[in-house]
C-alpha positions as CSV (number, residue, x, y, z in Angstrom):
1,X,25.9,-17.1,12.9
2,X,22.8,-17.7,15.0
3,X,19.4,-17.6,13.5
4,X,18.5,-14.4,15.5
5,X,21.6,-12.6,14.2
6,X,20.9,-13.9,10.7
7,X,17.3,-12.7,10.7
8,X,18.4,-9.3,12.1
9,X,21.0,-8.9,9.4
10,X,18.5,-9.8,6.6
11,X,16.0,-7.3,7.9
12,X,18.6,-4.6,8.1
13,X,19.7,-5.2,4.5
14,X,16.3,-5.6,3.1
15,X,15.4,-3.5,0.1
16,X,12.1,-1.8,-0.2
17,X,9.6,-4.4,-0.9
18,X,7.1,-2.5,-3.0
19,X,7.6,0.0,-5.7
20,X,4.6,2.0,-4.6
21,X,2.1,2.2,-1.8
22,X,1.3,-1.4,-0.8
23,X,-2.3,-0.7,-0.6
24,X,-2.4,0.2,-4.2
25,X,0.4,-1.9,-5.7
26,X,-2.0,-4.9,-6.2
27,X,-5.3,-3.1,-5.8
28,X,-7.7,-3.4,-8.7
29,X,-5.7,-6.1,-10.5
30,X,-8.9,-8.1,-11.0
31,X,-10.1,-5.4,-13.3
32,X,-7.4,-6.6,-15.7
33,X,-5.2,-9.6,-15.5
34,X,-2.4,-7.9,-17.4
35,X,-2.2,-5.2,-14.6
36,X,0.8,-3.5,-13.3
37,X,2.1,-5.7,-10.7
38,X,5.1,-4.3,-8.8
39,X,6.5,-6.6,-6.2
40,X,10.0,-7.7,-5.3
41,X,12.2,-8.1,-8.4
42,X,9.1,-8.2,-10.8
43,X,7.9,-4.8,-12.0
44,X,6.5,-5.1,-15.5
45,X,5.0,-1.9,-16.8
46,X,2.3,-1.2,-19.2
47,X,1.5,-4.2,-21.5
48,X,4.8,-5.9,-21.2
49,X,3.2,-9.0,-19.5
50,X,1.6,-11.9,-21.4
51,X,-2.0,-11.4,-22.2
52,X,-4.7,-13.8,-20.7
53,X,-5.2,-15.4,-24.1
54,X,-1.4,-16.2,-24.2
55,X,-1.5,-17.7,-20.8
56,X,-4.5,-20.0,-21.6
57,X,-2.4,-21.2,-24.7
58,X,0.6,-21.8,-22.3
59,X,-1.6,-23.8,-20.0
60,X,-2.8,-26.0,-22.8
61,X,0.6,-26.9,-23.7
62,X,2.8,-29.8,-22.3
63,X,4.5,-29.2,-19.1
64,X,7.9,-29.5,-20.8
65,X,7.0,-26.5,-23.1
66,X,6.2,-24.2,-20.2
67,X,9.7,-22.9,-19.4
68,X,10.6,-20.9,-16.3
69,X,9.8,-17.5,-17.8
70,X,6.4,-18.7,-18.8
71,X,5.9,-20.3,-15.4
72,X,6.7,-16.9,-13.7
73,X,4.4,-15.0,-16.0
74,X,1.5,-17.4,-15.3
75,X,2.2,-16.9,-11.6
76,X,2.3,-13.1,-11.9
77,X,-1.1,-13.2,-13.5
78,X,-2.5,-15.8,-11.0
79,X,-1.3,-13.7,-8.2
80,X,-3.8,-11.1,-9.2
81,X,-6.5,-13.6,-9.2
82,X,-5.4,-14.9,-5.8
83,X,-5.4,-11.6,-4.0
84,X,-8.7,-10.5,-5.4
85,X,-9.9,-7.4,-3.8
86,X,-8.0,-7.9,-0.6
87,X,-5.2,-5.2,-0.3
88,X,-1.8,-6.0,1.0
89,X,-1.0,-5.0,4.6
90,X,0.3,-1.4,4.9
91,X,2.7,-2.6,7.7
92,X,6.0,-2.1,5.8
93,X,8.1,-3.5,8.6
94,X,5.9,-6.8,8.6
95,X,6.1,-6.9,4.7
96,X,9.9,-6.6,4.8
97,X,10.2,-9.2,7.6
98,X,8.0,-11.8,5.9
99,X,9.7,-11.1,2.5
100,X,13.2,-11.6,3.9
101,X,12.2,-14.6,6.0
102,X,10.6,-16.2,2.9
103,X,13.5,-15.5,0.7
104,X,16.0,-16.9,3.2
105,X,14.0,-20.2,3.4
106,X,13.7,-20.2,-0.5
107,X,17.5,-20.0,-0.8
108,X,17.6,-23.5,0.9
109,X,15.2,-24.9,-1.7
110,X,15.9,-26.6,-5.0
111,X,14.9,-23.5,-6.9
112,X,16.7,-20.7,-5.1
113,X,17.1,-18.6,-8.4
114,X,13.4,-17.9,-8.8
115,X,12.3,-14.3,-8.2
116,X,10.7,-15.2,-5.0
117,X,8.1,-12.8,-3.8
118,X,6.4,-12.8,-0.3
119,X,3.7,-10.7,1.0
120,X,1.0,-10.2,3.8
121,X,-2.6,-9.8,2.8
122,X,-4.7,-7.6,5.0
123,X,-7.3,-10.3,5.8
124,X,-8.4,-11.7,9.2
125,X,-8.7,-15.3,7.9
126,X,-6.1,-17.9,8.6
127,X,-4.6,-18.8,5.1
128,X,-1.5,-19.0,3.0
129,X,-1.4,-19.2,-0.9
130,X,1.2,-19.8,-3.5
131,X,1.3,-19.2,-7.3
132,X,3.7,-20.6,-9.9
133,X,7.0,-18.9,-10.3
134,X,7.7,-18.0,-6.7
135,X,4.7,-16.1,-5.4
136,X,3.7,-16.8,-1.7
137,X,1.2,-14.8,0.3
138,X,0.0,-15.2,3.9
139,X,-2.9,-13.4,5.6
140,X,-2.6,-11.0,8.5
141,X,-4.9,-13.2,10.4
142,X,-2.4,-16.1,10.2
143,X,0.6,-13.8,11.1
144,X,-1.4,-12.9,14.3
145,X,-1.7,-16.5,15.3
146,X,1.8,-18.0,14.8
147,X,5.4,-17.6,16.0
148,X,8.4,-17.4,13.8
149,X,9.1,-21.2,13.6
150,X,5.4,-21.8,12.8
151,X,5.4,-19.1,10.1
152,X,8.7,-20.7,8.7
153,X,7.0,-24.0,8.5
154,X,4.0,-22.5,6.6
155,X,6.3,-20.6,4.2
156,X,8.3,-23.7,3.6
157,X,5.2,-25.7,2.8
158,X,4.2,-23.1,0.2
159,X,7.7,-22.9,-1.1
160,X,7.7,-26.7,-1.8
161,X,4.4,-26.3,-3.8
162,X,6.2,-23.9,-6.1
163,X,9.3,-26.2,-6.2
164,X,7.2,-29.2,-7.4
165,X,5.0,-27.0,-9.7
166,X,1.9,-28.4,-8.0
167,X,-0.2,-25.3,-8.9
168,X,1.0,-25.2,-12.4
169,X,0.2,-28.9,-13.0
170,X,-3.3,-28.3,-11.4
171,X,-4.0,-25.3,-13.5
172,X,-3.0,-27.2,-16.7
173,X,-5.2,-30.1,-15.8
174,X,-8.2,-27.8,-15.2
175,X,-7.5,-26.0,-18.3
176,X,-7.2,-29.1,-20.5
177,X,-10.4,-30.4,-18.8
178,X,-12.2,-27.7,-20.7
179,X,-12.9,-24.8,-18.3
180,X,-12.3,-22.5,-21.2
181,X,-13.0,-24.9,-24.1
182,X,-16.1,-23.1,-25.0
183,X,-14.1,-20.3,-26.7
184,X,-12.2,-22.7,-28.9
185,X,-13.7,-22.4,-32.4
186,X,-15.9,-19.5,-31.3
187,X,-16.8,-16.7,-33.6
188,X,-16.4,-14.3,-30.8
189,X,-13.6,-11.8,-31.8
190,X,-12.0,-8.5,-30.7
191,X,-12.6,-7.0,-27.3
192,X,-15.5,-9.3,-26.5
193,X,-13.2,-12.3,-26.9
194,X,-10.5,-10.7,-24.8
195,X,-13.0,-10.0,-22.0
196,X,-14.3,-13.5,-22.3
197,X,-10.9,-15.0,-22.0
198,X,-10.0,-12.8,-19.2
199,X,-13.1,-13.9,-17.3
200,X,-12.2,-17.5,-18.0
201,X,-8.7,-17.0,-16.7
202,X,-10.2,-15.4,-13.6
203,X,-12.5,-18.4,-13.2
204,X,-9.6,-20.8,-13.6
205,X,-7.6,-19.1,-10.8
206,X,-10.7,-18.9,-8.5
207,X,-11.6,-22.6,-9.1
208,X,-8.0,-23.7,-8.2
209,X,-7.8,-21.6,-5.0
210,X,-11.4,-22.4,-4.0
211,X,-11.0,-26.2,-4.5
212,X,-7.4,-26.7,-3.4
213,X,-4.8,-29.1,-4.7
214,X,-4.7,-32.9,-4.6
215,X,-4.3,-34.4,-1.1
216,X,-1.2,-36.1,-2.3
217,X,0.4,-32.7,-3.2
218,X,-0.5,-31.3,0.3
219,X,1.1,-34.4,2.1
220,X,4.2,-34.1,-0.1
221,X,4.5,-30.3,0.8
222,X,4.1,-31.1,4.4
223,X,6.8,-33.6,4.5
224,X,9.2,-31.6,2.2
225,X,8.3,-28.4,4.0
226,X,9.3,-29.7,7.4
227,X,12.7,-30.7,6.0
228,X,13.1,-27.3,4.3
229,X,12.4,-25.3,7.4
230,X,15.0,-27.4,9.3
231,X,17.5,-26.8,6.6
232,X,16.8,-23.0,7.0
233,X,17.6,-23.3,10.7
234,X,14.1,-23.4,12.2
235,X,12.4,-25.8,14.5
236,X,11.0,-28.6,12.4
237,X,8.0,-28.9,14.6
238,X,6.7,-25.4,13.5
239,X,4.4,-26.8,10.9
240,X,3.1,-29.6,13.1
241,X,2.2,-27.0,15.7
242,X,0.2,-25.1,13.2
243,X,-1.6,-28.3,12.2
244,X,-2.4,-28.8,15.9
245,X,-4.1,-25.3,15.9
246,X,-6.0,-26.2,12.8
247,X,-7.0,-29.6,14.3
248,X,-9.1,-27.7,16.9
249,X,-10.6,-25.2,14.4
250,X,-14.2,-25.8,13.2
251,X,-15.4,-25.4,9.6
252,X,-18.1,-23.0,10.9
253,X,-15.5,-20.5,11.9
254,X,-15.2,-18.2,9.0
255,X,-11.5,-17.4,9.8
256,X,-10.5,-21.1,9.1
257,X,-13.2,-22.2,6.8
258,X,-11.3,-21.7,3.6
259,X,-8.1,-23.4,4.8
260,X,-10.0,-26.4,6.2
261,X,-12.1,-26.9,3.0
262,X,-9.0,-26.7,0.7
263,X,-6.7,-29.0,2.7
264,X,-6.8,-32.6,4.0
265,X,-8.0,-32.9,7.6
266,X,-5.4,-31.6,10.1
267,X,-5.3,-34.9,12.0
268,X,-4.7,-36.8,8.9
269,X,-1.8,-34.5,7.9
270,X,-0.3,-34.9,11.4
271,X,-0.5,-38.6,11.2
272,X,1.3,-38.5,7.8
273,X,4.0,-36.2,9.2
274,X,4.5,-38.3,12.3
275,X,5.0,-41.3,10.1
276,X,7.4,-39.5,7.9
277,X,9.5,-37.7,10.5
278,X,9.8,-40.3,13.3
279,X,12.5,-39.1,15.6
280,X,14.9,-38.1,12.9
281,X,14.6,-34.4,13.3
282,X,14.2,-34.4,17.2
283,X,17.8,-33.1,17.6
284,X,16.8,-29.9,15.8
285,X,13.7,-29.3,17.9
286,X,13.2,-27.4,21.1
287,X,14.6,-24.0,20.0
288,X,13.5,-21.0,21.9
289,X,10.2,-19.5,20.7
290,X,10.5,-16.1,18.8
291,X,7.4,-13.9,18.6
292,X,7.0,-12.1,15.4
293,X,6.2,-8.9,17.2
294,X,9.7,-9.1,18.7
295,X,11.3,-9.1,15.2
296,X,9.5,-5.9,14.3
297,X,10.7,-3.8,17.2
């Protein structure tokens, strides 16, 4: 089956991505990290999710003690922080397309069983984000500037972050470094304590997504992402093409400033990829360019 036929079949069989209006499904989650997140296969209701205080305890534990259900719950809560006040795009055809494309690529990963969830944020910036447990989001501004193989490379990069638990390790490191240590042994109790812990969980997430991951993690996800995209049937040079685009962007451009500030320099990433790839994937390159708009017709 060709890639075009496969993608068409996936979209035709796609289930409804959101259980409610996409503009409201994640709206207002920053008002309470235990909010009602309804995406993909995860639709906890009421107070079924872990509370922020439980998540902070999880993050203070050893990596071995954070099992997969805990990882998914941490990611569910961090997705709320990551999205902030930005709503999801109301373009349901686009949401289904990105969700199915991402899920297809994730099936080729080492963790295909995670409840992978993909979505498009209604934001003009050029960004992509991931959270533990299989949450991956891209901005509408990014979608508007890439073709399908480039988007596949970006999604594969974010999927490999989740595979390697890069965000989970970074969160745990920041938590153990004392970002919320001020409450340990505090006499604050009741609702005031809950509000303080929620605020610190929010600060923990914002700190992570505002500062980015270690450069070594980004380089690893570039290398592994290229290979993952190729295994999924896409041109392995999709991600390098995106990096070429970032190489010409300036930090003063508000559409690119966050991506540029939270990742290694694009030229450095290209150099690392060229060294890692060599000519080994050249036989898989040169596939016809597919415009995302053509997939949505």
